[in-house]
C-alpha positions as CSV (number, residue, x, y, z in Angstrom):
1,M,-162.5,128.4,-87.7
2,T,-162.7,125.2,-89.8
3,E,-159.6,123.9,-91.5
4,I,-158.4,126.0,-94.4
5,R,-157.4,124.1,-97.5
6,P,-156.2,126.1,-100.5
7,R,-158.2,125.1,-103.5
8,R,-157.3,128.0,-105.8
9,S,-156.3,125.7,-108.7
10,V,-157.9,122.3,-109.4
11,L,-156.3,120.7,-112.4
12,S,-158.1,117.9,-114.1
13,L,-155.8,115.3,-115.5
14,P,-156.6,112.0,-117.3
15,G,-156.1,109.0,-115.1
16,S,-155.3,107.0,-118.2
17,S,-152.1,108.9,-118.9
18,P,-148.9,107.7,-117.1
19,R,-147.1,110.8,-118.4
20,M,-149.6,113.2,-116.9
21,L,-149.7,111.3,-113.6
22,E,-146.0,111.7,-113.4
23,K,-146.1,115.4,-114.4
24,A,-148.7,116.2,-111.8
25,A,-146.1,115.7,-109.0
26,T,-144.1,118.6,-110.4
27,L,-146.9,121.2,-110.8
28,P,-147.6,124.1,-108.4
29,V,-151.3,123.2,-108.3
30,D,-153.4,123.1,-105.1
31,V,-155.5,120.1,-106.1
32,V,-154.8,117.3,-108.6
33,M,-158.1,115.9,-109.9
34,L,-157.5,112.5,-111.5
35,D,-160.3,111.8,-114.0
36,L,-161.6,108.3,-114.5
37,E,-164.8,109.5,-116.2
38,D,-164.7,111.8,-119.2
39,A,-161.0,111.5,-119.7
40,A,-160.9,107.7,-119.9
41,S,-162.4,105.9,-122.8
42,P,-164.5,102.8,-122.0
43,E,-161.8,100.4,-123.0
44,A,-159.2,102.3,-121.0
45,K,-161.2,102.6,-117.7
46,D,-159.9,99.5,-116.0
47,D,-156.3,100.3,-116.7
48,A,-156.8,103.9,-115.6
49,R,-158.4,102.9,-112.4
50,A,-155.6,100.6,-111.5
51,R,-153.0,103.2,-112.4
52,V,-154.6,105.9,-110.4
53,A,-155.0,103.7,-107.3
54,E,-151.3,102.7,-107.5
55,A,-150.2,106.4,-107.8
56,I,-152.3,107.4,-104.8
57,T,-151.1,104.5,-102.7
58,A,-147.5,105.4,-103.5
59,R,-148.2,109.0,-102.3
60,S,-146.8,110.3,-105.6
61,F,-148.3,113.9,-105.3
62,G,-146.6,115.4,-102.3
63,R,-148.6,117.9,-100.4
64,R,-151.1,118.5,-103.1
65,E,-154.6,117.6,-102.4
66,V,-155.7,114.6,-104.5
67,A,-159.2,114.1,-105.7
68,V,-160.4,111.4,-108.1
69,R,-163.4,111.8,-110.3
70,I,-165.1,108.4,-110.5
71,N,-167.7,107.2,-113.0
72,G,-171.3,107.5,-111.9
73,L,-172.6,104.7,-109.8
74,E,-175.2,104.0,-112.5
75,S,-172.5,103.3,-115.0
76,P,-170.8,100.0,-115.5
77,W,-167.6,101.3,-113.8
78,G,-168.7,103.4,-110.8
79,E,-168.9,100.7,-108.2
80,A,-165.5,99.3,-109.2
81,D,-164.0,102.8,-109.1
82,L,-165.1,103.3,-105.5
83,A,-163.9,99.9,-104.4
84,A,-160.5,100.5,-105.8
85,I,-159.9,104.2,-105.1
86,A,-161.4,104.6,-101.6
87,P,-158.9,102.3,-99.9
88,A,-156.0,103.9,-101.8
89,G,-156.4,107.0,-99.7
90,P,-157.1,110.1,-101.9
91,D,-158.3,113.3,-100.2
92,A,-161.6,113.3,-102.0
93,I,-163.9,111.4,-104.3
94,V,-165.5,113.6,-107.0
95,V,-169.0,112.4,-107.9
96,P,-170.1,113.4,-111.4
97,K,-173.6,114.5,-112.4
98,V,-175.0,114.9,-108.9
99,H,-178.7,115.7,-109.4
100,R,-180.1,115.4,-105.9
101,T,-179.1,114.6,-102.3
102,D,-179.9,110.9,-102.8
103,D,-176.9,110.6,-105.2
104,L,-174.6,111.7,-102.3
105,V,-176.3,109.4,-99.8
106,A,-175.7,106.5,-102.1
107,V,-172.0,107.3,-102.3
108,G,-171.7,107.8,-98.6
109,F,-173.4,104.4,-97.9
110,R,-170.9,102.6,-100.2
111,L,-167.9,104.4,-98.6
112,R,-169.1,103.4,-95.2
113,R,-169.5,99.8,-96.3
114,L,-166.0,99.9,-97.9
115,G,-164.5,101.1,-94.6
116,A,-163.2,104.2,-96.2
117,P,-161.0,106.4,-93.9
118,P,-163.0,109.1,-92.0
119,A,-160.9,111.8,-93.6
120,L,-162.0,110.9,-97.1
121,R,-164.2,113.7,-98.4
122,V,-166.7,113.9,-101.3
123,W,-167.0,116.6,-103.9
124,A,-170.2,117.0,-106.0
125,M,-170.2,118.0,-109.6
126,I,-173.1,120.3,-110.4
127,E,-173.7,119.7,-114.1
128,S,-177.5,119.7,-114.8
129,P,-180.5,122.0,-114.6
130,L,-182.0,119.6,-112.0
131,A,-178.9,120.0,-109.8
132,I,-179.3,123.8,-110.0
133,L,-182.9,123.5,-108.9
134,E,-181.9,121.2,-106.0
135,I,-178.7,123.1,-105.1
136,G,-179.7,124.1,-101.6
137,S,-180.7,120.5,-100.8
138,I,-177.5,119.1,-102.3
139,A,-175.3,121.5,-100.3
140,S,-177.3,120.7,-97.1
141,A,-176.0,117.1,-97.4
142,A,-172.8,118.5,-95.8
143,R,-174.7,118.5,-92.5
144,D,-175.0,114.7,-92.8
145,I,-171.6,113.3,-91.7
146,D,-172.2,110.1,-93.8
147,T,-172.2,112.0,-97.1
148,R,-168.8,113.6,-96.4
149,L,-169.6,116.5,-98.6
150,A,-166.9,119.2,-98.6
151,C,-167.1,120.9,-102.0
152,L,-169.3,121.7,-105.0
153,V,-167.7,121.9,-108.5
154,L,-169.6,123.6,-111.3
155,G,-169.6,122.0,-114.8
156,P,-170.5,124.8,-117.2
157,N,-170.2,122.8,-120.4
158,D,-172.7,120.2,-119.2
159,L,-175.0,122.9,-117.8
160,A,-174.9,124.8,-121.1
161,R,-175.5,121.7,-123.2
162,A,-178.4,120.5,-121.1
163,S,-180.1,124.0,-120.9
164,R,-179.2,125.2,-124.4
165,V,-177.3,128.2,-123.0
166,R,-174.7,129.6,-125.4
167,L,-171.2,129.8,-123.9
168,G,-168.5,132.1,-125.1
169,V,-170.2,135.4,-124.2
170,P,-167.9,137.5,-122.0
171,G,-169.1,137.7,-118.4
172,R,-171.2,134.5,-118.7
173,P,-174.5,136.5,-118.2
174,A,-176.8,133.5,-118.9
175,L,-175.0,131.4,-116.3
176,M,-174.6,133.9,-113.5
177,P,-177.9,133.3,-111.7
178,W,-177.0,129.6,-111.5
179,L,-173.4,130.2,-110.5
180,M,-174.4,132.6,-107.7
181,S,-177.0,130.0,-106.5
182,A,-174.2,127.5,-106.1
183,V,-172.1,130.0,-104.2
184,A,-174.9,130.9,-101.9
185,A,-175.7,127.3,-101.2
186,A,-172.0,126.5,-100.4
187,R,-171.7,129.4,-98.1
188,A,-175.0,128.5,-96.3
189,Y,-173.6,125.1,-95.4
190,E,-170.0,126.1,-95.0
191,I,-168.4,124.1,-97.8
192,D,-166.1,125.2,-100.7
193,V,-167.3,125.9,-104.2
194,I,-165.1,125.7,-107.4
195,D,-165.8,127.6,-110.6
196,G,-165.9,125.6,-113.8
197,I,-163.4,125.3,-116.6
198,Y,-162.5,128.0,-119.2
199,N,-162.3,126.1,-122.5
200,A,-160.0,128.5,-124.4
201,F,-156.9,127.6,-122.4
202,R,-154.6,129.6,-124.7
203,D,-156.6,132.8,-124.1
204,E,-154.7,134.2,-121.1
205,A,-156.6,137.5,-121.0
206,G,-160.0,135.8,-121.2
207,F,-159.0,133.2,-118.6
208,R,-157.8,135.8,-116.1
209,A,-160.9,137.9,-116.6
210,E,-163.1,134.8,-115.8
211,C,-160.9,134.0,-112.8
212,E,-161.4,137.5,-111.5
213,Q,-165.1,137.3,-112.0
214,G,-165.3,134.0,-110.2
215,R,-163.2,135.3,-107.3
216,D,-165.4,138.4,-107.0
217,C,-168.5,136.2,-107.0
218,G,-167.1,134.2,-104.1
219,F,-165.7,131.1,-105.6
220,D,-162.8,129.4,-103.8
221,G,-160.9,128.5,-106.9
222,K,-161.1,127.4,-110.6
223,M,-161.2,124.0,-112.3
224,L,-158.4,123.9,-114.9
225,I,-157.8,121.9,-118.0
226,H,-154.2,122.8,-118.7
227,P,-151.1,123.4,-116.6
228,S,-150.6,126.8,-118.2
229,Q,-153.6,128.1,-116.2
230,I,-152.2,127.3,-112.8
231,E,-150.2,130.4,-112.2
232,T,-153.0,132.7,-113.0
233,A,-155.6,130.8,-110.9
234,N,-153.2,130.8,-107.9
235,A,-152.5,134.5,-108.2
236,V,-156.2,135.5,-108.6
237,F,-157.7,133.3,-106.0
238,G,-154.9,133.6,-103.5
239,P,-154.4,136.4,-100.9
240,T,-152.1,139.3,-102.1
241,E,-149.3,140.7,-100.1
242,A,-151.3,143.9,-99.7
243,G,-154.3,141.9,-98.5
244,I,-152.3,140.0,-96.0
245,A,-150.7,143.2,-94.6
246,E,-154.1,144.8,-94.3
247,A,-155.5,141.7,-92.6
248,R,-152.7,141.8,-90.0
249,A,-153.3,145.6,-89.5
250,I,-157.1,144.9,-88.9
251,L,-156.3,142.3,-86.3
252,D,-153.8,144.7,-84.6
253,A,-156.4,147.4,-84.6
254,F,-159.0,145.2,-82.9
255,A,-156.4,144.0,-80.4
256,A,-155.6,147.6,-79.3
257,P,-156.8,148.6,-75.8
258,E,-159.1,151.3,-77.1
259,A,-160.9,148.7,-79.3
260,Q,-161.8,146.3,-76.4
261,G,-165.5,145.8,-76.1
262,R,-166.3,147.7,-79.3
263,G,-168.2,146.1,-82.1
264,A,-167.0,148.6,-84.7
265,I,-163.9,150.8,-84.9
266,P,-162.4,153.3,-87.4
267,F,-159.7,151.9,-89.7
268,A,-157.9,153.6,-92.6
269,G,-160.7,156.1,-93.2
270,R,-163.6,153.6,-92.8
271,M,-165.5,151.8,-90.1
272,I,-164.8,148.1,-89.7
273,E,-166.7,145.5,-87.7
274,R,-165.9,142.2,-86.0
275,L,-166.9,140.4,-89.2
276,H,-163.9,142.1,-90.9
277,A,-161.6,140.6,-88.2
278,D,-163.0,137.2,-88.9
279,E,-162.3,137.6,-92.6
280,A,-158.8,138.9,-91.7
281,R,-158.1,135.8,-89.7
282,R,-159.2,133.7,-92.7
283,T,-157.0,135.6,-95.0
284,I,-154.0,135.0,-92.8
285,A,-154.8,131.3,-92.3
286,M,-155.1,130.9,-96.1
287,A,-151.7,132.5,-96.6
288,E,-150.2,130.3,-94.0
289,A,-151.7,127.2,-95.5
290,I,-150.4,128.1,-98.9
291,A,-146.9,128.7,-97.5
292,A,-147.0,125.4,-95.6
293,R,-147.8,123.6,-98.9
294,R,-144.8,125.1,-100.6
295,A,-142.4,124.1,-97.8
């Protein structure tokens, strides 16, 4: 089994705000995403870059995974972002507006040239119709060690604007084919995939419903825009006590002498297969990873 990293909650915070950088170290979030792109105005980008690099170097965020969204390489700031942030040692670089595999190859080439640590991963923002059309190819970049691809992040606002889809309809029917294409691509190449933001951050019921939909569709977590969303995302995308107990019972059932050599066994009134044991092991590993992060 590959390493399990909880990514139930991915909170986007402006890299230009010293107050938010300080607050991030106190929040029960799985991933802190420090934004140098949309959240930093052109005149604030240089200061934001230096501030974020300093905070990462100081290891200010505890056991939280730290990702930094850079500006695109085609922008006036992208190259400087990579040069400053990669040596600081974040867990991941988030690349905005990835349209095709070549965009990830270009980032991987620069990271190698910069001597970035091997553990540094790359996340790809999926924000355009072209990215959706190329989603399988983009996800397949995970097979190329130089791209470092570990996660896809959906950007529904940009997708909607570029395609003229209307957001705000409960259940996101117009977006669902695209969201599921991203989930399928991520699973095909064994990387994570994060559902996009829910704009109405004060709408707790609507946010919970969209989290539950994302979880049921197979997403690993949710991108957040406000700390008030963390608790719900962690609860919805994390294993429940009942789920953990059932996972342990499934493994016990397959470990019993009478189950040896059998591909399927009866369990709690239904038949389960070895694939259910694999999923049970993942549930327990996720629970243990979450508990270790709290310790």
